[in-house]
FIKE-857775 format. One record per residue (C-alpha): x, y, z. Coordinates in steps of 0.25 Angstrom, whole numbers, plus 5000, padded with zeros to 4 digits. Each point is the difference from the previous one (the first is absolute). Layout:
! FIKE-857775
XYZ ...
END
This chain:
! FIKE-857775
513450314953 499650145003 499250045012 499250125004 500550085011 499350015014 499549855000 499150035012 499250114992 500049914988 499449895007 499050095006 499650054986 499849854996 499149985012 499250124996 499849934986 499549875007 499150095008 499550074988 499649874993 499149965012 499550145003 499650054986 498749924999 499650025014 499450154999 499049974989 501149964990 500650135003 499050054990 499650135008 500750135000 500549995015 500449854997 500850024988 500650135007 500549905010 500649914989 500750124994 500650055013 500549865003 500649984987 500750145000 500549965014 500649874995 500650084988 500750105009 500649895008 500649934988 500550144995 500850005013 500549864999 500450034985 500850125004 501349934998 499649964986 498849954992 500049854997 499750014986 500249864997 498849975009 499150104992 500549954986 499249875001 498750085001 500450124991 498949974989 498950005010 500550125008 500250074986 498649974996 499450055014 500850134999 499650034985 498549975004 500250115011 500650094991 498849994991 499150035012 500950135002 499850044986 498549995001 500150115011 500850104992 499250124996 500050014984 499650104990 498849984992 500849984988 500849895006 498949935007 499250004987 501149934993 500249905012 498549985004 498950084994 499049935008 500750045013 499950154995 498649994996 499649955014 500950115006 499350114992 498749955005 500450005014 500950115002 499950104988 500950125000 501349945003 501249994991 500749885006 499449875004 500649865005 499749874993 499349955012 498650025001 500049985015 501450065005 499749975015 499849854998 501250004990 500950065011 499449895010 500449894990 501350064998 500450005014 499549865001 500849964988 501350065005 499749925013 499949874992 501350044992 500750025014 499549875005 500649934988 501350065002 500049975015 499649854996 501249994991 500950055010 499449925012 499849864993 501549975000 500149865006 499249874998 499550005014 499450144998 499349944988 499449895008 499650105011 499350094990 499249884995 499749965014 499450135003 499149994988 499549875005 499850055014 499250124995 499249924991 499649905010 499650115010 499150064989 499449874996 499749965014 499550145004 499150004988 499549865001 499750025015 499250124998 499149934990 499949875009 499750095012 498750064993 500350145005 499550124993 501250105001 501549975002 500550035014 501150094996 499650104989 498549975001 499949964986 498749934995 500249854999 499349944989 500049854995 501450014994 501349995007 500850134999 501050005012 500450145003 499850044986 498750074995 499949934987 500049854998 500850004987 501150085007 500049905011 500049884990 501150064992 500950025012 499849865005 500449954986 501350085002 500249945014 499749854995 501050014989 501150045011 499549895009 500149904988 501450054997 500449975015 499549864999 500749974987 501350055005 500049905011 499649884992 501149895001 500749994987 500549865003 499149875001 500149915011 500649864997 499249925010 498650005007 500750045013 500650124994 498750044993 499249995013 501150085007 499950114989 498550005002 500150025015 501050114998 499150074990 498849995010 500950065011 500650114991 499650144998 499649964986 498849935005 499650135008 500150084987 499149894993 499050025011 500150154998 499749984985 498849925003 499550125009 500350104989 499249914990 498849995009 500050165001 500250014985 498849914997 499250075011 500250134993 499249944988 500950084990 499849934987 501250054993 500849995013 499749855001 500249984985 501350075000 500549915012 499649884993 500650044987 501450045006 500049875009 499949914987 500950104992 501050005012 500149855000 500249994985 501150115001 500749935011 500049864994 500550064987 501050105004 500649945013 501349934997 500149925013 498549995004 499749935013 499249874998 498950055009 499850134992 498849934992 499449955013 500150145006 499250074989 499049884999 499850025015 499750154998 499049974989 499449885007 500050045015 499950154999 499250034988 499149884999 499849945014 500250115010 499350114991 498849914998 499750035015 500150154999 499250044989 500749954987 498649974994 499650145002 501250054992 499749894989 498550055000 500550154998 500949964989 498949924992 499050115002 501050114995 499450125007 501150094994 498950094993 499250015012 501150065008 500250104989 501449974997 499749974985 499450144999 501250075007 501049934990 499150034988 499850145004 501550025003 500549974986 499650144994 500950065011 501149924995 499850054986 500150145006 501149995010 500949884995 501250094998 500250085013 498949945009 499050095007 500850005013 500349905010 498849985010 499150074990 499149894996 498850035009 500150154995 500049974985 499149875000 498850085004 500050084987 500149874991 498949925007 498850004990 499049995011 499950065014 500849915010 499349955013 501349945005 501350055004 501149964990 501450065003 500749894993 499949934987 500049855005 501149984991 501450055004 500649994986 498850094995 500250095011 501550024999 499850034985 498950105003 500750075011 501549994996 500049984985 500449884991 501550035000 500150015015 499149875002 500949924990 501350055008 499449955013 499449884995 501349964992 500850015013 499149915007 500049904988 501650015000 499949965015 499149884996 501049964989 501250015010 499349925010 499649894990 501549994995 500549995015 499149885002 500949934989 501350065004 500150015015 500449875008 499850055014 498649955004 499650125008 500350104988 499449914990 498749985008 500050155003 500050024984 498849914999 499250065011 500250144994 499749964986 498749945005 499750125008 500350094987 499149924991 498949995011 500050155000 500050024985 498849914999 499250065012 500250154996 499349974986 498750015007 500350085013 500850125005 501049935010 501150094998 499250125004 500149945015 501350045006 500249875008 499949924987 500850094992 501150015010 500049855003 500149984985 501250094998 500749935012 499749874993 500650054986 501350045008 500049875006 500049934987 501150084994 500949995012 499749855000 500449994986 501350085000 500549995015 501349915002 499649875007 500650055014 499450144998 500750134999 500450015015 500749905009 499149885006 499750065014 498550015000 
END
């Protein structure tokens, strides 16, 4: 087994990864320039540490497992670079006549223009995108042992529990502004996030990791007598598994109190789907697996949630206030942009700049996102780049699904299940929101994608000796 040189530096880099998981949601989901700049510096520092550790040779075998995902992320960033290259009017007319027309209206007299209609925002998004790519590479190098996989999932559980507890506490305390960032506290739990749906989406990711931890620790053998069954129950109540279940209940409370319709719907859907996938794909499934998923649905979703605002979520779902919030208008008005920019996109981060020109009536609200990440990616980056990135994500989902059938190790198999649930939950939620525009959610999702690939391809005992 190969091992990175400078083990102390490498362990520090892994500790920084755990810190990032917990830190990224705290400064307003890292969705402010100063906050995502801290993220970029931390990821760059981690990358330099790993470059130092790899001076004796790059462990290509570790990166090979994630090659499709890494290649997809790399190609997407290359598309963003191309959007910044100044092109002659003839070339730009061939690639994107609509972009040239916008440029001629705004900056007449020049002979060369970039594809992006907002180069400054495209540069910002390029830097963030390169940070995400480095984060993925770092994760593939650092997630080299089953114990580390467990620690990463535990970090998500700790982070999600803190966010849910903090968000619920703010609502139950009836205060008007948060004590740290002095943000207005409304009737919806948001934790340290600004937007309730970003908060709900993050909790879905953390709940999926928590469920994977619980599934990994389920006893695969059934007790032969009542004495042994009672002993197993007592051991379960005193184990860390019960603590994780309590953390999941806290996270469900926070999710319900966010009053996010699609967030709660997505969690309910992936819980049922996860149960079906586990029952169908696990070769040696624990007898208590059905009981676990039943308890999640009954205790978390029905009983506990009823005390913390589930009725309000149901009322919002039945009322269907989508049109009142303006999302339907945004999606409808955005389709003509797709028709004009489907080939090259209008430039990463340029949605706000271009959307104003397509709205058929004056806007009285600030719309910087399309409230549909699929649509926004196509508008800003073009159809081809979006398909490449989306194809990489779907490939990871397929690999995680296959790993549930092939892997015999309980931890790696459960990790594949949790990651598959997180991916499906994200794919559902971004159909009506812009969760991948928040750096905390996007970075966490990339870590989970890498986790899925490592769990699917890594040897049972890991790439390094058992010493963690």
